[in-house]
N, C-alpha and C positions, 0 to 999 in steps of 0.2 A: 470392516468398517461401518459404525453405528451412527446415522445421522439423527442429529435432535428434531422431535416432531414439533413444530409450531403450531399447526391446526390439524385438525382431524377430518374436517368437513368442509366443503366448499359452502360459500355463503349462500343463503336461501335467493332465489332469482338469479342465479348467476349461471348462465346456459353455455354451452361451447360455441354457440353461434351469437353470443351478445355482445354488446360494447358497452363498457363501463367507463365512464370519466373518473378523474382524480378528484379529490375530496370536495375541492371548491366547485367542482362541475363546470370550470370555464372551457368552452368549446375548444380553444386551442389547445388545450393541454389534456384533452381526452386521450386514454391509453386503450389500445386494442386490446380486448380480453378474450380473443378466440384462441382457445386452446384444445389440447388433443384429451383433455379431461384427467390426466395423469399428475401425480405430485412432481414438483421441481425440486430437483436435488442439486446443491449448491456447495460448492468448497469457496470459502469466503476468508479473507484477510482483512476485516473491515471493523473499526470500531462501532459498538452500537448496533450490530447486525441482527441481534433478536428482535430488538424494537422495529428495525427497518424492514424485515422481513414480515413481521405482524402487519404493518402498515400496509405493505405490499399486498398481502392477503385480503385485509380488508377493504382496498381500492379495488381490487381485480377480481377476488374469488379463486384466486391461484393458490393451491396449498405449497407451503415449503419445507423441505428437511435440509440439514446444513451441518456442515463441521468445519472447523477453524483449522486452516493450514497456511503457512507462509508460503509466499510465491515460488521460491526455490524450490521447496520440498514438493509443490503440486507438480513442478515442471520434472523433477527427478521421479515421481512416483509415476506418472502417467508414461515416461519412457521406460521405466522398468515394465510397465505392464503392456510394452510394445503397442503403445497408442490406444489400447482400449479405453473408454473413457471412463474415470473414476465418480463422475457426476454429468448434469448436464450443462450448467454454468459455471462460470470462474468468475469471481467478484471481489476485486480489491488485490493488493499487493503492486508490486513494481512492473513497470511496462516492460522491462528488459525481458523478464519470462515470457510474457505474452508474445513479443516478438521473436523469441527463441523457439515457442511452441507453434507460430505460423511457419516458420522455416522448416521445422520438422513436420510439418503437416499433421499438426495435432489439432487445429481449430477450424471450424467451417464461418465463412463470411456471413454477415447480417448488417445491411445498412437500414439502420431504424431511419422513419420518418422523422425522428428529432435529431438527428446526427447533423442535419444541415444547421443547427445551433451551437455545433460544437467547433471550435476553431481549428483548422487542419493539422496544427502542431500537436494536437490532444488526440490525435485518433490515428488508425490506418486508413489510408486511401481506399482500400480495397475491401474495408468492412470485418477485417478479422478480429480487430478489437477497438474499441471505444472508450475513450477517458471519461470517468465520472467525476473525481475531483484529482487535486493535487496533493501530494504528501512531499511535506517539508522536512529536512533534515537539521537537527539540532543538538543541543548538548543538555545532559540533566546532570547538575554538580550537586555533591553531597556538601553542604556549607561547613559542617564540624570537622570532616577529613581535609578540607582545605584550609582551613583556619589551623590545624593541627600541623600541617606542612609548610606554614608561614607563606601561604600563597594567597594571591588575588583571585577572585574567580575567573577562571579562564574564559576569554571574549572572542579568541579567533583561533584558526586551526595550530598555527605556531605554538601557542601556550599549551596545547595537548602534550607536546614532546618535552616539556620541562622534565629535566631529570629527576627533579623531585615527586613526580608524578609516576614514577617506576612502579609497575603493577598495579596502578591505581584506575587505568583508563580499561572500559569495558565497550567491546562492540559484538554484535553478532556476526557469524560467518558470513561473508558477502554471497556465497554461493547458495544461503539458504533465505538470507534477508534481503528484501528488495530495496529496503532503507539503506541500509550499508553499501550494497553495491552502486547505488544511487550516489552515495558519497565517494567512490572509488572512482567511478566513471565522471562523475561531475568534476573531480580535482584534476582528473587528467586531462579533459576536455578543456579545463579552463588554464591550467599551468602548463601544459604540455607533458609528453611521456618523461623525460629526464627529470624535470623537476618534481612531478608528482611521485614517482616511484623513489626518489630518494627522501621525500616525505615519508612515504608510508614507512621505510626503513627505520627511519627515527621514530615514528609514532610506535611502531612494533616492539619498540625496547620499553614501552610503559604498559603493554598488554600482555596479561598473564594467560589468558585463554580467549578463544573465539566462541561466543555463545550458540548455542543451537536452536534457540527462538529469539525472534525478534523483539520481543517483550521483556526477555532476561536482563539486558543492560538497565532498563528503568528500574526494575524489580530489585535488582542488588544494589543499585545506587541508594534507592529508598530504604533499604535494609542496613545502609552502612558496611557493604563489603567492599564497595568499590568507591572512589571520589569522583569519576566522571563516567558516564555513558553517553553514547551517540546513539541517539534516539529518533523516531519519527514523531515530530512535535504534535500532539493533540489537546484536547480539552482534559483528558484524564492527567495529563501530565502536567499540565497548570493547576489541575486541582489537588494534586498531589503535594503541592508547595504548602497548603493549608494543613496537611497532615504530616508532611515529612520536613525536616530540615534540608530542603533542597531548593534550588533555584534552576530555573530554565532559562537557557540561552539561545537566541539566534545568533549565529556568529556573525560578527562584524565586518568581516572581511568577503567570503563567499557563502551563498546559501545553497546546497545542492537541493533540488526536487525531483520528483518523478511523478507523472501521470500514474494513477491508481485506476486501471480500466476494468472493463466487463466483456466477457466474450463467451461464446458458444463452443463447446468442445465437438469435434467432428463425429459424428455418429451418434449425436444425443439422442437418448431415447426420447425424451421431452423437448424437442427443439422447438415447438410452438409456444410451449409455457416460457422457455428461456427468452424468446422473443419479445413475448409480453413484459417479462421483467426490463429487458434492455430499453425498451420504449418507455416505460415508467420511471427508470433510474435517471433516463436522459430528459425526461420532461422537466419543465420548470418546477411544477408541484413537488415531483419526485426528489428533484435534486434540492429543493428548500427544506423538504423533510429529512431527508438523509444528512443535511448540514446540521439540523438541531441534534442528531445523535451523535456525531463525530465533525465537530467545527473543522471545515478545510476549506482553501479556496476551489470551490467549484468549475467544472469546466465550461459551464454556460455564463456568458458574460452578463446575462440578464440576473443573474443571482448575486447578491451582495456579498462582501468580504463578511466572514464569519465572525462571531463575538465569543468570547472566553479563551481565546489562544493569543490574545496580545495583538499588537499592530504588526502584521506580518511584514517585512521589508522585502517587499518584490523586488525592489531597484537593486537588490544584492543577488538575485538569481542566477544561477550558473546560465549562460547562454546555450542552451542544451539542445543537440542533435539527437533526437529520440531514437532515430533508426540506428544511428551508431552505437546509442547505448545498448540496444539489444543485439544487433548484428557482431558487435566486439566482445559480446559477453564471454564466450568460450574461452577466445585468446586472452582476456583479462584475467579471468578467474584461472585459467591455467598458470600464467605467470605469477599470480597471487600466491596458488598452492606451492608452487616451485620455489618461491623465495620464503614462504612464511610457514608451510606446512598448514594442515588442517588443524582443525579444531581438537581432535583427539592426541595429534602428535605433538601439539604445542603445550599441553597441560602438564 
């Protein structure tokens, strides 16, 4: 497993006992940069992550190496390693996997000084994970395919079950993708078990196979291979509307969402550097910069809603019990695989 190197040396003047503020030097937003002097290794599922890590290094002097990995894949990998940490820090992805990792004793707690600025519904009360932003679930629609099918652009969840969309709906395996698991859990929490699972049965008739990566549905819809993809809505997906015949839709009935957290792996080699990143990512300056690279609703109430992703209809947000999202994960995924099979068996 090879990490991408972003920086090869610490910035001049940054010492292990130093304290460096964020870029605007506001005293209330200073970030503690006491580190153990080693490179921070990160597994990440976050848009614009390379620029985010470069900015973090510039602000704090801490070097970063990272790999991109979906949250479900991280959880599976570390369990397969019998709890041996595959990095120091886990950044981005769905909170369900972080909650499951806490239950499996794979994380170590850290309550940042900035955590007081994060609402309780976006963080673990014991500090095992803290939400940085919210991921919203929506549709990417290929306009040409929908037109060929003689359909209007789907605007709600029931529209995806139209029989004319048979083999045209693309989703990622919920056990791998935090976004698609958020969709499954969110609909269950909103509709109840019976209605939600009946809906999944109907939806499944229009799905050929489950993607192995969270980014695959958007890529295949853009390429004209599928008519609709269930995706994490981002600036990149809105930008795709300028390059491809696609439309981004926030569902008009129910909008699933999930916190995208940050956490430290248990027995992390560079735990002190990981704490510096968490302090930075939860600070106002840190969140405002992260938002410029991947526009989302941030977890700090004092950070404005993002530009570049349309108006996010927060009034449609699922009334999400985040703890239930994580604690019911194995049960929900077990039932999903029992009813619909995994990605390979469905192909």
